[in-house]
C-alpha positions as CSV (number, residue, x, y, z in Angstrom):
1,M,9.6,26.9,10.3
2,F,12.9,26.7,12.0
3,E,11.4,24.4,14.7
4,I,10.3,21.9,12.1
5,I,13.8,21.8,10.5
6,Q,15.3,21.5,14.0
7,Y,12.9,18.7,14.9
8,L,13.5,16.8,11.6
9,S,17.3,17.0,12.0
10,A,17.0,15.4,15.4
11,I,14.9,12.4,14.5
12,G,16.5,9.0,14.2
13,L,16.7,6.6,11.3
14,L,13.7,4.5,12.3
15,Q,11.5,7.6,12.6
16,M,12.7,8.7,9.1
17,I,11.7,5.3,7.7
18,G,8.2,5.9,9.3
19,L,8.0,9.3,7.7
20,L,8.8,7.7,4.3
21,G,6.0,5.3,4.9
22,F,3.6,8.2,5.6
23,L,4.8,9.8,2.4
24,V,4.1,6.6,0.4
25,Y,0.6,6.4,2.0
26,M,-0.2,10.0,1.1
27,L,1.2,9.8,-2.4
28,A,-0.8,6.6,-3.2
29,F,-4.0,8.0,-1.8
30,G,-3.5,11.3,-3.6
31,W,-2.8,9.6,-6.9
32,V,-6.1,7.6,-6.5
33,Q,-8.0,10.7,-5.7
34,L,-6.5,12.5,-8.7
35,G,-7.3,9.5,-11.0
36,W,-3.6,8.8,-11.6
37,M,-3.9,5.3,-10.0
38,D,-6.7,2.8,-9.8
39,G,-7.6,2.1,-6.2
40,N,-8.3,-1.5,-7.1
41,S,-4.9,-2.0,-8.8
42,A,-2.0,-4.2,-7.6
43,K,0.1,-1.0,-7.7
44,Y,-2.1,0.6,-5.1
45,S,-2.1,-2.5,-2.9
46,L,1.7,-2.7,-3.2
47,C,2.0,0.9,-2.2
48,N,-0.1,0.3,0.9
49,V,1.9,-2.8,1.9
50,L,5.1,-0.9,1.5
51,A,3.9,2.1,3.4
52,A,2.5,0.0,6.3
53,S,5.8,-1.9,6.4
54,L,7.8,1.3,6.6
55,V,5.6,2.7,9.4
56,A,5.8,-0.7,11.2
57,V,9.6,-0.5,11.1
58,S,9.4,2.9,12.8
59,L,7.5,1.3,15.7
60,F,10.7,-0.3,16.8
61,A,11.8,3.2,18.0
62,E,8.6,4.0,19.8
63,F,6.1,1.2,20.1
64,N,2.4,1.9,20.0
65,L,0.1,-1.1,20.1
66,S,-2.8,0.5,18.2
67,S,-0.5,1.6,15.4
68,A,1.2,-1.9,15.3
69,L,-2.2,-3.5,15.0
70,I,-3.3,-1.2,12.2
71,Q,0.0,-1.6,10.3
72,G,0.0,-5.3,10.7
73,S,-3.6,-5.6,9.5
74,W,-2.9,-3.3,6.5
75,I,0.1,-5.5,5.6
76,L,-1.8,-8.8,5.9
77,I,-4.9,-7.5,4.0
78,G,-2.7,-6.0,1.3
79,L,-0.7,-9.2,0.9
80,F,-3.9,-11.2,0.8
81,G,-5.2,-9.0,-2.0
82,L,-2.0,-9.2,-4.0
83,I,-1.9,-13.0,-3.7
84,K,-5.6,-13.3,-4.6
85,R,-5.1,-11.1,-7.6
86,Q,-2.1,-13.2,-8.7
87,L,-4.0,-16.5,-8.2
88,C,-7.0,-15.2,-10.2
89,K,-4.7,-14.0,-13.0
90,S,-2.9,-17.3,-13.2
91,T,-6.2,-19.2,-13.1
92,S,-7.7,-17.1,-15.9
93,A,-4.6,-17.4,-18.0
94,S,-4.7,-21.1,-17.9
95,S,-8.4,-21.4,-18.7
96,P,-9.6,-20.8,-22.3
97,I,-11.6,-17.6,-22.9
98,A,-15.0,-18.2,-24.4
99,P,-15.7,-16.1,-27.5
100,L,-18.4,-13.4,-27.2
101,S,-21.6,-14.1,-29.0
102,S,-22.9,-11.5,-31.4
103,H,-25.6,-10.3,-29.0
104,E,-23.3,-9.7,-26.0
105,V,-22.3,-6.1,-25.4
106,V,-18.7,-5.3,-24.4
């Protein structure tokens, strides 16, 4: 246990930021698995973009091409999903909603 504390006290700011990104990844995924967050929600996408961004910042301390590609892809896909969700929301808000007929089940 002492070795872990000693290691953590010696890491730099960029590595700490990366660890925070790891924590955000794990919390978001855990919340989805526990049913506390919807895996299709904007909140989950936002958590993933934030986590990937934090881990990507840590790569300035120790670059790793594979990790950089994964984090960059995660950020781009997450942003795409957030933008798409926002565009669909604004499009549906501007179009009138057709009333349900009596035989349609909700």
